[in-house]
N, C-alpha and C positions, 0 to 999 in steps of 0.2 A: 562464420558467425558475424563478421564485420558487416556484411550486406544483408543480413537477415531482417525480414519484416517484423516489426515489433507488435506484439499483442499484449495489451494491458489486462485482458480478461480471457480466461480459458473456460469456455462454456461447459465442457465436460467436468472440470473441477467444481464449478459452481453447482452443477446438477447433482453430482455425487455428494458434495458438502451439505446440500440442503435436503435432497430427496432420499438418499439411502437411510438416514436415521428415521425419516417418516415412514418409509417402507418397512423397516425392521419393527418399528412400533406398531404399525398396522397389522403385520403378520403375527406378532405376539398377542395382540388384542383378539385376533381371529382364533388363534390356538386356545387362548384363555376361554373364549366364549364357547367353543366347541367341546373342549375336553375338561376344562376346570371352571365351571360356572360359579363356584363358590370356594371360599377358603383362602388360605395363605398363598397358594400357588397362583391363583387368579390375580391377587394383588401384586405379587412379584412380577408376573408376566405383563401386567398392564402398566404398573408404575416404574419398574426397573428401566425398560428401554426409553421411556419418556424422560426420566431424570437424566439418564446417560446422554440422550440426544440434546437436552438443554445445556448440559455441561459442555458437550462437544461444540455446540453453536457459540457458546460464550468464550470458551478458552481454546478449543482445538485448533481453530484457524490461526490464532495468534501464536500458539506454540509451534505449529508447523512452519509458519512464516519466519519466526525467529531462528529456527533450526536451519532453514534454507538460506536465510540471510547470513548466518554465521559460516555456513559451508561456502557460500559465494566469496566471502571475505578471505577465507583460508585459501581458496583456489586463486584468487587475485594475487595474494602475496606470493604464492608459489610460482605464478606465471611471470612475475617481475612487474606487475602493475603497481605503480607507486600511488598509494592512497593519500593524496594531498588533502582531500576534503571528503568527508562522508556525512550525508544528511539522512537521518532516520525519521521517516514520517509514518503515519498510521497506514497509509495505502501503498507506500513504496519506499525503497531505499535507493539513494543516488550516491554513487562513488565517483569522484573525479580525479583523474591523473593529469595535472596541469603540465607536467614535464614532457609527457609523450602525447598530449592532446587526445586523451581517451576518456570515455565515460562508461560506467557500468550501472545497470539498473535491474532491480527485481521488483515485481508488483505483488501485492497481497492476493489478488484474485488470479494470479498466474505464478505461483511460487516455484513451480518445477522448471521454469524457464528463466535463465539469466541472460542478460544482453550486455555484451561488451562491444562498444562501438567507437569508431573514430569520431571525434568531436566535430569534424568538418561536415558531418551529416546534419548537424543542428543548423537550422536556417534562421531561427529567431529566438531570442531570450528576453523575457520581460518580467516585471513584478506587478502583481495585482493586489492592491490594498483592500479591495472589497468595499470601498467607500460608497455609501448610498444614503439617500435621505437628504434633507436640507434643514438648516437652522438647528433647533435643539434636538431634533431626531436624527441628525447626521451621525453616522457611525459605521461599524463593520462587525461582522461575525466570522470573517475568514480572511486571512492573508496568505498569499502563496506566491511562489515563483513558477513561471511556466516556460516551456521551451518546445519548439517544434522540431521533431526529427522526421525528415522526409515530409509527409503530409499529416502526421499524427501529432496532436497537441497533448503534451504531458503536463499535468498540474500537480505540484507538490506543495501541500499545505504546510506553512510554518506556524500558523495559529488557527484554531477553529473553536467555536463556542456555540452553544445553543441560544445565546442571547447577544444582542447588539451592544458593542462597546464604543464609547466615544473615541474619536480619532487621536486624542491626546492621552488615551489610556496607556498605562505601562505595557499591558498585554499586546495592544496593537503596535506600539512603537517597537517592542522587542521582535514581534513577528515581521515587521517591515525591515528591521535591521538584519535579521537572519536571511530574509528573502533577497535583500540587496547584496549581501555577502555571497550567497550562492549564485546569484545571477552574474556577479563579477568573476567568480571562480570559473563558471562555465564559459564565460566570454574569454577568459585567459586560456582555457583549454582549447577553445575554437581557434585562437590565434596561433597556438603551437601545433595544431593538427596538420598532418601531412596529406 
């Protein structure tokens, strides 16, 4: 597991996450059109799978990711991994063991694969405040810390928004503070890695 190549995205998982509900809804629509053109059964066969699919797309992935995240944390504790710092983001969770120089990662779009790696595989760590624009339109809508493992860049957002915030905004400053702290923790783990 230490030398395993990291995959942030599992294509098969994304395919099933998106297209299986669509296929089930389409099949129910065809059954409804062929065998139940009118009545309550037609409505149930058409609307039921569509509603369940939308609920799955809104909540299913998040619930599954939280379950896999919790399972990873339990396995880390059982294996002797010291969780000195854990950062929960929308797209990933990063757990750092600064004492033993290790890092554990799980990604939202690849929740069935957990990565536990030596921090010496990290080649670069930095913070991106997302600053763009000039003058009165200067600001950011995303703050993150980034690190390279082998040749793969991993971005973990500490703040995201659908609008631009001024650089002196409390949201941006908090995001930068979190990103700086995580970058420092990862650097500490790198220095302790064997």
